[in-house]
C-alpha positions in Angstrom: -28.4 -2.7 1.9 -26.3 0.1 0.4 -25.6 3.0 2.6 -23.9 6.2 1.4 -22.8 7.0 4.9 -21.2 3.6 5.3 -19.6 3.6 1.9 -18.2 7.1 2.6 -16.8 6.0 6.0 -15.2 2.9 4.5 -13.8 4.8 1.5 -12.3 7.5 3.6 -10.8 5.1 6.1 -9.2 3.0 3.4 -8.0 6.1 1.6 -6.2 7.3 4.7 -4.7 3.8 5.4 -3.6 3.1 1.8 -2.2 6.7 1.5 -1.5 6.4 -2.3 -0.7 10.1 -2.5 2.0 9.6 0.2 3.3 6.7 -1.8 4.0 8.8 -4.9 7.8 9.0 -4.3 8.0 5.2 -3.8 5.9 4.8 -7.0 8.2 7.0 -8.9 11.3 5.1 -7.5 9.8 1.8 -8.5 8.9 3.1 -12.0 12.5 4.4 -12.5 14.0 1.1 -11.4 11.6 -1.1 -13.4 11.2 1.1 -16.4 7.5 1.3 -16.0 4.7 0.4 -13.7 1.9 -1.9 -14.9 -1.0 0.0 -13.3 -3.6 -2.6 -14.3 -1.7 -5.5 -12.8 -0.8 -3.5 -9.6 -4.4 -2.4 -9.1 -5.8 -5.9 -9.9 -3.4 -7.7 -7.6 -4.2 -5.1 -4.8 -7.9 -5.6 -5.3 -7.7 -9.4 -5.2 -5.5 -9.2 -2.1 -8.0 -6.9 -0.3 -11.1 -9.0 -1.3 -9.4 -12.3 -0.3 -8.2 -10.9 3.0 -11.6 -9.4 3.6 -13.2 -12.8 3.3 -10.4 -15.1 4.5 -8.0 -12.9 6.4 -8.5 -14.3 9.9 -8.7 -17.9 8.6 -5.4 -17.5 6.7 -3.6 -16.0 9.7 -5.0 -18.8 11.9 -4.0 -21.5 9.4 -0.3 -20.4 9.9 -0.8 -19.7 13.6 0.0 -16.0 13.0 -1.7 -13.4 15.2 -2.6 -10.0 13.7 0.1 -8.3 15.8 2.9 -10.5 14.3 1.5 -9.9 10.8 1.5 -6.1 11.4 5.0 -6.3 12.9 6.3 -8.0 9.7 4.6 -5.4 7.6 6.2 -2.6 9.7 9.7 -4.1 9.0 9.1 -4.1 5.2 7.9 -0.5 5.4 10.9 0.5 7.5 13.4 -0.8 5.0 11.5 0.8 2.1 11.6 4.1 4.0 15.4 3.7 4.6 15.9 3.4 0.9 14.0 6.6 0.4 15.8 8.6 3.1 19.3 7.4 2.6 19.2 6.9 -1.2 20.5 3.3 -0.8 19.1 0.2 -2.4 18.2 -2.5 0.1 15.8 -4.5 -2.2 17.9 -5.8 -5.0 16.7 -5.4 -8.5 16.8 -8.7 -10.3 16.8 -8.1 -14.1 15.3 -11.6 -14.7 12.3 -10.7 -12.6 11.8 -7.3 -14.3 8.2 -6.0 -13.9 7.6 -7.6 -10.6 7.8 -4.2 -8.9 4.2 -3.6 -9.8 3.3 -6.5 -7.5 6.1 -6.4 -4.8 6.5 -3.9 -3.2 3.8 -1.8 -4.9 0.6 -3.9 -4.6 2.0 -5.6 -1.5 2.9 -4.1 1.0 2.5 -0.5 -0.1 -1.1 -0.5 -1.3 -2.3 -3.5 0.6 -0.1 -3.8 3.6 -0.6 -4.9 7.1 -2.4 -1.7 8.0 -4.9 -2.1 5.1 -5.5 -5.8 5.9 -6.0 -5.1 9.6 -8.3 -2.2 8.7 -10.4 -4.4 6.4 -11.0 -6.9 9.2 -12.1 -4.1 11.4 -14.4 -2.6 8.7 -16.0 -5.9 8.1 -16.9 -6.2 11.7 -18.6 -2.7 11.7 -20.1 -2.2 8.2 -22.1 -4.4 5.9 -20.1 -6.4 3.4 -21.5 -4.7 0.2 -20.6 -1.2 1.5 -17.0 -2.4 2.3 -16.7 -3.8 -1.2 -17.9 -0.6 -2.8 -15.3 1.3 -0.6 -12.6 -1.0 -1.8 -13.6 -0.4 -5.5 -13.7 3.4 -5.1 -10.1 3.3 -3.6 -8.9 1.0 -6.3 -10.1 3.4 -9.0 -8.2 6.2 -7.3 -5.1 4.0 -6.9 -5.2 3.2 -10.6 -5.5 6.8 -11.6 -2.4 7.7 -9.5 -0.4 4.8 -10.8 -1.4 5.6 -14.4 -0.3 9.2 -14.0 3.0 8.5 -12.2 5.1 9.5 -15.2 3.2 12.8 -15.6 3.6 13.5 -11.8 7.3 12.8 -12.0 7.7 15.2 -14.9 5.8 18.0 -13.0 7.9 17.5 -9.9 11.3 17.5 -11.6 14.4 15.9 -10.0 14.7 18.4 -7.2 11.0 18.1 -6.2 11.2 14.4 -6.5 14.2 14.2 -4.2 12.6 16.4 -1.6 9.3 14.6 -1.7 11.0 11.2 -1.5 13.0 12.2 1.6 10.1 13.9 3.3 7.8 11.0 2.7 10.6 8.6 3.6 10.9 10.1 7.1 7.0 10.0 7.4 7.1 6.3 6.3 9.8 5.6 8.9 7.6 7.2 11.6 4.7 5.0 10.4 6.8 1.9 10.5 8.1 2.6 14.0 4.5 3.4 15.2 3.2 0.1 13.7 6.2 -1.7 15.3 5.6 -0.1 18.7 1.9 -0.9 18.6 2.4 -4.5 17.9 5.6 -5.3 19.8 
């Protein structure tokens, strides 16, 4: 039932898609805006989203008559605007003080950790690998996500302001490229 080879493949595939290390500048930006990141909530919400989409993804999209390409296109637009914020240093997503703390859910848990790419990948992995191995791969990735989120303040201190600015702009350009690629593939 459990296969180390399948678990490794699922884990590495999800790790590449989630790209939590590449999201460090965004995580720092959200933490600065919100005051803190609730690592537990973000990880739990991301986990629930992944598992729900693993089991019900195609049914949910079909219920709303949304095809996978349209879903991916919507995700690419959100990623595009987040990347613009990073590169240009502007604020597109307005911070509402009455909803303080929601940054751990939107945009962190969704769409950064569990975006259109992750959801699409989960549907593909479910078709290829056995369900228990996919679930283990999800859990391994969530542990890593949690560790990165929990250490975001430490990472920010080690980077310093100049390092953070450089990292944010470099990964912002990469994120823009990913958004455009996702857009082109699904348009």
